Structures are given as structure tokens and as C-alpha cells.
C-alpha positions in Angstrom: 84.0 69.6 124.8 84.8 70.0 121.1 85.1 73.8 121.3 87.7 73.9 124.0 89.8 71.2 122.2 89.4 73.1 118.9 90.8 76.2 120.5 93.8 74.3 121.9 94.7 72.7 118.6 93.9 75.6 116.2 95.7 78.2 118.4 99.0 76.6 117.3 98.4 78.0 113.8 95.7 80.7 114.0 94.4 83.5 116.2 91.4 82.0 117.9 88.6 83.6 119.9 86.4 81.3 122.0 82.8 81.8 123.1 80.4 79.7 125.2 77.2 80.1 127.2 78.9 79.9 130.6 81.8 81.7 132.4 85.0 79.8 131.7 88.1 81.3 133.3 90.5 78.4 132.7 91.7 79.7 129.4 94.8 81.4 128.0 93.0 82.8 124.9 90.4 85.5 124.3 87.0 84.3 125.6 83.6 85.9 125.7 80.5 84.5 127.4 77.7 84.6 124.9 74.2 83.1 124.5 73.4 81.9 121.0 69.7 82.6 121.7 70.5 86.4 121.8 69.0 88.5 119.1 72.0 90.7 118.5 75.4 89.2 117.5 77.1 92.5 116.9 79.1 92.6 120.1 80.5 89.1 119.5 81.5 89.8 115.9 83.0 93.2 116.6 85.1 91.7 119.4 86.4 88.7 117.4 86.4 90.1 113.8 86.5 86.5 112.4 87.7 85.3 109.0 86.3 81.8 109.8 83.5 80.9 112.2 83.3 77.3 113.6 79.8 76.8 115.0 80.2 73.8 117.4 77.8 74.9 120.1 74.5 73.1 120.5 71.8 71.9 122.8 72.4 68.2 122.4 70.2 66.6 125.2 67.4 65.0 123.2 64.9 65.1 126.1 65.6 68.8 126.7 65.2 69.6 123.1 61.9 67.8 123.0 60.7 69.7 126.0 61.9 73.1 124.8 61.7 72.9 121.0 61.7 76.7 120.4 65.0 77.1 122.4 66.5 74.1 120.5 65.6 75.5 117.1 66.9 79.0 118.1 70.3 77.8 119.5 71.0 74.9 117.1 69.4 76.4 113.9 68.4 80.0 113.8 71.8 81.0 115.3 73.3 80.2 111.9 71.0 82.8 110.2 72.0 85.4 112.9 75.7 84.7 112.3 75.2 85.1 108.5 73.3 88.4 109.0 75.9 89.8 111.4 78.9 89.1 109.2 80.1 90.1 105.7 80.1 87.7 102.8 83.8 87.1 103.0 83.5 85.3 106.4 83.5 81.5 106.0 81.5 79.1 108.1 82.0 75.6 109.4 78.9 74.1 111.0 79.2 71.0 113.1 76.2 68.9 112.4 75.1 65.4 113.4 74.1 61.9 112.3 70.7 62.7 113.9 69.5 64.4 110.7 69.1 60.9 109.2 66.3 58.3 109.7 66.7 55.0 111.4 66.9 52.7 108.4 70.1 54.1 107.0 73.4 52.3 107.5 76.7 54.2 106.9 74.7 57.2 105.6 76.3 59.2 102.8 76.3 62.9 102.1 73.9 62.4 99.2 71.3 60.5 101.3 68.1 62.3 102.1 67.8 63.6 105.6 64.7 62.8 107.7 65.4 63.6 111.4 63.2 61.8 113.9 63.6 64.1 116.9 63.7 67.8 117.7 67.4 67.8 118.1 67.9 66.4 114.6 65.4 68.8 113.1 67.0 71.8 114.8 70.4 70.8 113.3 68.7 70.3 109.9 67.4 73.8 110.2 71.0 75.1 110.7 72.1 73.2 107.6 69.3 74.8 105.7 70.3 78.4 106.7 73.9 77.9 105.8 73.2 76.1 102.6 70.8 78.9 101.5 73.4 81.6 102.2 75.9 83.1 99.7 78.8 82.0 101.9 81.6 79.6 101.5 80.8 77.0 104.0 81.4 73.4 105.1 78.8 71.4 106.9 80.5 68.6 108.9 78.3 65.8 110.1 80.1 63.8 112.8 79.9 61.7 116.0 82.5 62.7 118.5 84.0 61.2 121.7 86.5 62.7 124.0 87.4 64.3 127.3 86.4 67.8 128.6 89.1 70.4 129.0 86.7 72.1 131.4 86.9 69.7 134.4 83.6 70.9 135.8 81.9 69.1 132.9 81.6 65.4 132.2 80.6 63.5 129.1 80.1 60.0 127.8 83.7 58.9 128.0 84.2 60.4 131.5 81.0 58.6 132.7 82.3 55.2 131.5 85.7 55.7 133.1 84.5 57.2 136.4 81.8 54.5 136.8 84.4 51.7 136.2 86.8 53.3 138.7 84.1 53.4 141.4 82.9 49.9 140.6 79.5 51.2 139.6 77.3 49.5 137.0 77.5 50.8 133.5 74.7 50.0 131.0 75.8 50.5 127.4 73.6 49.9 124.4 74.4 46.7 122.5 71.8 47.5 119.9 73.1 51.0 118.9 75.7 51.3 116.2 77.9 54.3 115.7 81.4 55.1 114.3 82.9 57.8 116.5 85.9 60.0 115.9 87.9 61.6 118.7 87.6 65.4 119.2 91.4 65.6 118.7 91.2 63.9 115.3 88.3 65.9 114.2 90.0 69.1 115.3 93.0 68.2 113.2 90.8 67.6 110.1 89.2 71.0 110.6 92.6 72.6 110.9 93.6 70.9 107.7 90.5 72.3 105.8 91.1 75.8 107.1 94.9 75.8 106.5 94.4 74.5 102.9 91.5 76.9 102.3 89.2 74.0 101.5 86.0 75.5 102.8 84.2 74.8 99.6 80.4 75.1 100.1 79.8 71.4 100.7 78.6 68.8 103.2 81.2 66.3 104.5 80.9 63.3 106.8 84.0 63.1 109.0 83.7 60.2 111.4 85.6 57.1 112.4 85.9 54.2 110.0 84.8 51.4 112.4 81.2 50.8 113.1 80.7 49.4 116.6 78.0 49.3 119.4 78.2 51.6 122.4 78.9 48.5 124.4 81.8 47.4 122.2 83.2 50.9 122.4 83.0 51.0 126.2 84.7 47.6 126.6 87.5 48.6 124.2 88.1 51.8 126.0 88.3 50.3 129.5 90.6 47.5 128.3 93.0 50.0 126.7 93.0 52.1 129.9 93.5 49.1 132.1 90.3 49.4 134.0 88.0 46.5 134.8 84.9 46.1 132.6 83.3 43.6 135.1 80.4 46.0 135.9 79.7 46.9 132.2 76.3 45.5 131.2 74.6 45.2 127.8 71.6 47.4 127.6 69.0 48.2 125.0 67.9 51.6 123.7 64.4 50.2 123.6 64.4 49.9 127.4 64.3 53.6 127.9 60.7 54.5 127.2 61.0 58.1 128.4 64.1 58.8 126.3 63.8 61.0 123.2 63.7 58.9 120.0 67.2 58.2 118.7 68.3 56.0 115.8 69.6 52.5 116.5 72.0 53.0 113.6 74.0 56.3 113.8 76.7 55.4 111.4 78.0 57.6 108.6 80.2 56.9 105.6 83.3 59.2 105.4 84.8 57.7 102.3 83.9 60.8 100.1 85.9 63.0 102.4 88.8 60.6 102.6 89.0 60.2 98.8 88.5 63.8 97.8 91.0 65.2 100.3 93.4 62.3 100.5 92.9 61.9 104.3 93.0 58.8 106.4 90.5 58.7 109.2 90.9 56.6 112.4 89.4 53.2 113.1 88.1 52.2 116.6 91.4 51.1 118.0 93.1 54.3 116.9 90.3 56.4 118.4 90.6 54.6 121.7 94.4 55.0 121.7 93.9 58.8 121.0 91.7 59.0 124.1 94.2 57.1 126.1 97.0 59.5 125.0 94.9 62.5 126.2 93.6 60.9 129.3 94.9 62.4 132.6 
């Protein structure tokens, strides 16, 4: 979801090469199918000859990561080491990380807070952060929580699920006890474009997320209201009701004020994020 939107936005200013684990023919840019669990990255690098690599690919399903931890660590973490080994030291790296590297008790986690992931997914992303931070590269680790729509219409995510369920009159259970502060994939892509264009890949970790903390339930209600869909079938649920679900923090919020102040950027609140989704909704 993020990768396809990044290509769309970054292609306006840069020569962009896309890669993913599946065949994707609905593109007007150079694309190569590639599995991040491969041992040899030479073909990918020789084909694209990158100046900047944005690593936005990951296994994000918590249950899948718990069931197949070696695959999760390989794709989400060790792939950073492979990219570093396959490229020269002038190649810069942007790694899309996650709020899942933090423990449950933190609210509006800051970049200086100690990480303590509570599931395999978070641990695998922490490993990726370790490899990139231990390298001799110029890098930016971006911790974020994204919402958006898929360019690839064969795929469906959180926002599509809410909209499609509302359209069909199907029940939608959204957590009223999970806090997050999402940013849209379009807004995040614009921030990454800014960092690249201004050559601000400065070997640091940045939190780039929305400025409004809300529950998943509040987000769903705000989204459907803005799009003009009924929220009559949206019900309040609890993350604690899902016993077989991989452990996930009730508080997934991150503080982005360091990034805003350092770079003079203004990040979106909940209303602005919902309006951006509406603008891009077809």
C-alpha cells in the first residue's frame, strides 16, 4: 500500500524503481518482482542502481509473524543487512519502522524512549533498526502508523475493510480501547519526498505520524461520516476479546514533535487525515 503510493508521488521528482514480492503489472514505472528473503540482492541492485533505498516492505500480520518467526526476522530485519552488504557506502537508506517496537505502557512515545517490543513483528523491526544503525550509512529510520488505500485493487487493507463493510451493511467491530495517531500514506510520502529532496537523510530516527490520538473506533466513525456512509453497524470492540490474536499494545501512539520542530514541518491531525483519504477515495 505504502510502496505503490510512494512510487506515484516520488516519480514526479525522481527516477523510481519499484519492487515487491508479487507480480504487479498495473504500473507505468520499472518494476521487478523480488523476494526479500532471497540471499542474493545483486540482481535487484544492478537493475536499479539506487542512490536512495526506501525499505517499506514487511510481513505485518502479527499472527503470521508469531507462527513463522524466522521468516519474519529475515524479511523485516535481516533484509536490511543484505541491502547494506549489496550496496556501496554512498547509497542512503530510509527504513519504515513501526510503533510496535515500544512496550504497552508508553503514551506518545518519543524517539529517545527505550524500545521493548512485545511481539515477533515488533522484534523483527527492531532488528532492522539495529542493522541500519550499526552500519556506516547515512540513514533515516521512520517510525510511523499509516492508513490509506491500495493502488493495487486486488489488495484490501484496514480502510477498505471499514468502507466496504459499511457499504454492504455488515457489522464492523473496531477497538475502543486501542489508541493510535495515524498518518495517511500520501502525507507520509510527501514527508519522505521532502527529506530526500532536501538531502536530509541524516543518520537519525524520526517519528512521523498524525498529531491526533484517537481510538480505532473513533477513526472509523470519523471516516464514514466524512465519506457519507452510515456507521449504524459499527460496534465498539475490545482488543482483549481476541484471545488468539498476537499481542499488540493498547497504546500505539508516537510523538512527532521532534520532527516537526527540527524540520519546520506541520503534520496532519485526524480531521486532515480523514479528508486526505476522502480526496483519494474512488
